[in-house]
Structure formats: C-alpha cells, structure tokens
C-alpha positions in Angstrom: 3.8 5.5 15.4 0.2 4.8 14.5 -3.0 5.7 16.3 -4.9 2.2 16.3 -8.5 1.1 17.3 -9.1 -2.3 18.5 -12.3 -3.7 18.1 -13.2 -7.0 20.1 -15.9 -8.0 22.5 -13.5 -10.3 24.5 -11.7 -7.8 27.1 -8.9 -10.4 27.1 -8.2 -10.0 23.4 -8.4 -6.2 23.6 -6.1 -6.1 26.5 -3.3 -8.3 25.1 -3.3 -6.6 21.7 -3.4 -3.1 23.1 -0.5 -3.8 25.2 1.4 -5.3 22.6 0.9 -2.5 20.2 1.8 0.1 22.8 4.7 -1.6 24.3 6.2 -3.3 21.4 5.3 -0.9 18.6 4.8 2.6 20.3 1.2 2.8 19.2 -1.4 5.0 20.5 -4.4 2.6 21.2 -8.1 2.8 22.1 -10.6 -0.1 22.3 -14.1 -0.7 21.3 -16.4 -3.8 22.0 -18.5 -4.0 18.8 -18.9 -2.2 15.5 -21.3 0.3 16.8 -18.9 1.3 19.6 -16.0 1.5 17.1 -17.8 4.0 14.8 -18.9 6.1 17.6 -15.1 6.2 18.9 -13.9 7.3 15.5 -15.6 10.5 15.9 -13.2 11.6 18.7 -10.2 9.2 17.9 -8.9 9.6 14.5 -7.5 6.1 14.0 -5.1 5.3 11.2 -5.6 1.4 11.8 -8.3 -0.9 13.0 -8.1 -4.4 14.5 -11.6 -5.9 13.9 -13.1 -8.8 15.5 -15.6 -10.6 13.0 -18.2 -12.1 15.7 -19.6 -9.4 18.0 -22.9 -8.4 19.3 -25.0 -5.5 18.1 -22.7 -4.8 15.1 -20.5 -7.6 13.7 -17.4 -7.1 11.8 -18.8 -7.6 8.3 -21.5 -4.8 9.0 -18.5 -2.6 10.4 -16.5 -2.9 7.3 -19.4 -2.2 5.0 -20.2 1.2 7.1 -16.5 2.2 7.1 -16.4 1.6 3.0 -19.5 3.7 2.7 -17.8 6.6 4.5 -15.5 8.8 2.7 -13.1 9.6 5.5 -12.6 6.1 6.4 -13.3 4.1 3.2 -9.4 3.4 3.0 -8.6 2.9 6.5 -6.3 -0.2 6.9 -8.1 -3.2 8.6 -6.9 -6.1 10.1 -9.3 -8.7 10.9 -9.2 -11.0 14.1 -10.8 -14.2 13.5 -11.0 -18.0 14.8 -10.1 -20.9 12.7 -13.7 -22.0 12.4 -14.7 -18.7 10.6 -13.0 -19.5 7.3 -15.9 -18.7 5.0 -16.4 -15.2 6.7 -12.6 -14.7 6.3 -13.0 -15.2 2.7 -15.8 -12.8 2.5 -14.1 -10.0 4.3 -10.9 -10.6 2.4 -12.8 -9.4 -0.7 -13.9 -6.2 1.1 -10.3 -4.8 1.1 -9.1 -5.5 4.4 -5.2 -5.8 4.8 -5.0 -9.3 6.2 -6.3 -11.4 9.3 -4.7 -12.5 12.7 -6.1 -15.9 14.0 -7.1 -16.4 17.5 -6.3 -17.3 20.1 -3.4 -15.0 20.0 -0.1 -16.1 21.2 2.7 -13.8 22.3 5.5 -14.8 20.0 3.6 -15.3 17.0 1.6 -12.1 17.5 4.6 -9.9 17.8 6.1 -11.4 14.7 2.7 -11.1 13.0 2.2 -7.5 14.1 5.7 -6.6 12.8 4.7 -7.9 9.4 1.3 -6.3 9.2 2.7 -2.9 10.2 5.4 -3.1 7.7 2.8 -3.8 5.0 0.5 -0.7 6.1 3.5 1.5 6.2 4.4 0.6 2.6 0.5 0.9 1.5 0.4 4.5 3.1 3.7 5.6 1.5 2.3 4.3 -1.8 -0.8 6.2 -1.3 0.7 9.3 -0.3 3.0 9.1 -3.5 -0.1 8.5 -5.6 -1.9 11.7 -4.2 1.1 13.9 -4.8 1.1 12.7 -8.3 -2.6 13.2 -8.9 -2.4 16.7 -7.4 0.2 17.8 -10.1 -0.6 15.2 -13.0 -2.9 18.0 -14.7 -0.9 21.0 -13.3 1.2 21.9 -16.4 -1.1 21.0 -19.2 -3.2 24.2 -19.5 -0.3 26.6 -20.2 3.3 25.1 -20.5 4.9 28.6 -21.3 4.6 29.6 -17.7 7.6 29.2 -15.7 7.3 26.7 -12.6 7.7 28.0 -9.1 8.4 25.7 -6.1 7.6 26.6 -2.6 8.3 24.4 0.3 7.7 25.6 3.7 5.7 23.9 6.6 3.7 27.2 6.9 0.4 26.4 5.3 -1.0 29.9 5.5 2.2 31.2 3.8 2.1 28.7 1.1 -1.6 29.4 0.5 -0.8 33.1 0.1 1.7 32.6 -2.4 -0.3 30.1 -4.4 -3.1 32.6 -4.7 -0.6 35.6 -5.3 1.6 34.2 -8.0 -0.8 31.6 -9.5 -1.6 33.7 -12.7 2.0 34.4 -13.4 3.7 31.1 -12.3 2.7 27.4 -12.4 2.7 26.9 -8.7 4.0 23.7 -6.9 3.4 23.7 -3.3 4.5 21.2 -0.6 5.3 21.2 3.1 8.3 18.9 3.5 11.6 18.4 1.9 11.1 15.0 0.4 8.1 16.3 -1.7 9.9 19.3 -2.8 13.0 17.1 -4.0 10.5 15.1 -6.0 8.9 18.1 -7.7 12.2 19.7 -8.3 13.6 16.7 -10.2 10.3 16.2 -12.0 9.4 19.6 -13.1 12.6 21.6 -12.9 11.3 24.9 -11.5 12.8 28.0 -12.5 12.3 29.5 -8.7 12.5 27.6 -5.5 11.6 29.1 -2.1 12.6 26.9 0.9 11.4 27.7 4.4 13.1 26.8 7.7 12.6 23.5 9.7 11.3 21.6 6.6 10.2 17.9 7.9 11.4 14.7 6.4 14.4 16.4 4.6 15.4 19.7 6.0 16.3 22.7 4.0 19.9 22.6 4.3 20.0 18.9 3.2 17.6 19.6 0.5 19.8 22.5 -0.8 22.7 20.2 -0.9 20.7 17.6 -2.7 19.7 20.4 -5.2 23.4 21.5 -5.6 24.4 18.4 -7.0 21.6 18.1 -9.7 22.7 19.6 -13.1 19.3 21.2 -13.1 20.4 23.5 -10.2 22.2 25.9 -12.4 19.1 27.0 -14.1 17.2 27.5 -11.0 17.3 30.4 -8.4 17.0 29.1 -4.9 15.8 31.3 -2.0 16.0 30.4 1.8 13.3 32.2 3.7 14.2 32.9 7.3 12.3 34.4 10.1 15.4 36.5 11.2 18.5 37.0 9.4 20.5 37.4 12.4 21.5 33.9 12.3 22.5 34.1 8.6 25.6 32.0 8.3 28.4 31.7 5.7 27.0 28.1 4.9 23.6 29.7 3.9 25.4 31.9 1.6 27.0 28.8 -0.2 23.8 26.8 -0.4 21.3 29.3 -1.7 21.4 32.0 -4.3 19.4 34.5 -2.0 18.5 34.5 1.8 15.5 36.6 2.6 13.4 37.5 5.7 10.0 36.1 5.7 8.3 39.5 6.1 9.9 40.7 2.9 9.2 37.7 0.6 5.9 39.2 -0.6 7.3 42.6 -1.7 10.1 40.6 -3.7 7.6 38.5 -5.8 5.0 40.7 -7.3 
C-alpha cells in the first residue's frame, strides 16, 4: 500500500491517523510535527501521500504546500489537508493550490475510516491516470520521425537488459520498452509491433497471460513473439504453443544484430 507522511503538531491526531492508516489500510506511515520537520523527513522517507495540518508552528501547512509545489520531485505529491471548521478561509486557499481534499477535525473513528477509504480511492485513480499519461507522453513522438522502421517491443522487468537492447537496436527498429505486462499489452494493441520479446516474471500481467491475450488478437499473426528464459531446462509444451520462439537470455543479443 502507500507510504504516507502525517504532518500535525498535535501528537494525538498523528497517533490516531497513523494507526488507522496502518491497521485499516496497510500503509507505511511516518509522522512530522511541522512543515520544516516534514521536508526534512522526505529526504529519507519517500512518501507517496501527505496528510498535512494547516496550523502549525515553525512552518505551517500553506508554507509547506508552497515549498512542495516548488520542488520538482514532490510538486505532484497528493496532499490531504487536516483542518478545523473555523479555518474555512484557509481551506479555500489551499484547495486552489492543488490539494486532493481535506479532513475536518476533530477526527472521529467511523467517519475517518470512511473518509480515508474515499480519499485513498481518489488517489489510486489519480496515480493510475498519471502513469497512463506518462506512458503516452513517452511514446507520443516515438514514431513520427521515420514511420518506415519496424516496431520492436521488449517487455522484461530487467532494466539493464531493456536499456542494452534499446541502444543496440535503436537505429534499425522503433523500440518500445516496458517493464510490465499491462504496458506491453497497451503498446501491442496501439502500435502493432513486428517483433515482441517477453521476459519471465512480468509484473501486473505475467508473460503467459500476456501471450494468451496476444493470441486472441487479429494482429498476432503479423507478429513474432519470443519468450526469453534464463534457462531452457524448464521449457514446457505450453511455451511452444504460446510463443513463436523460446530462447535463452544469454543468446538473445546474438539473435538480433
């Protein structure tokens, strides 16, 4: 689940919210007691979400948001503001600064559980949408410079392997590189690559399920699909049916020159 930083100068609020996030939503949680402390904690704790009190000493919530939005790494971190009913004017200001939403204090157990579920669902959808946007932006201009080149898709969790082949074959092919099966399926359907290399143990959608998905596509007959295995000793009959070729990883470079 998420890595969360709870920032509030009231230790009772921090403890209450931290326990809920840990026990009910399996989050990894750290706490900070003001904005300056929070920025310091981010150096060692790479939080994905921040719950942020507005009124704090040293550095308040508004100042903290301004600092985060000015930082390239944390400018898009989802922030949920913790606020009292009496702080309506400040809430209006921070909402205009791109926070996800707010939670009203005092925090009550039942209401907080429901509210957290709602907010975390919103953040999941936001993160998913952002990742999809990043994938599209990475490939948006990918095929505009030379449409005559064949498309070559590599999907393995091995970053070094992917980088090696992207550099090795980049002049000959239009290279599509990803590290999970879900992105590979999107690339396949969108760009119709001529050659597909699939590594073992693909996350999100494993190589066998991905190959089964590809097999049902009308595009599949125009594509050669390779399975890259560390060892061929566990080469099974199902591998022969799903893939056009099964090759040892160490021999892959020699095959594609």
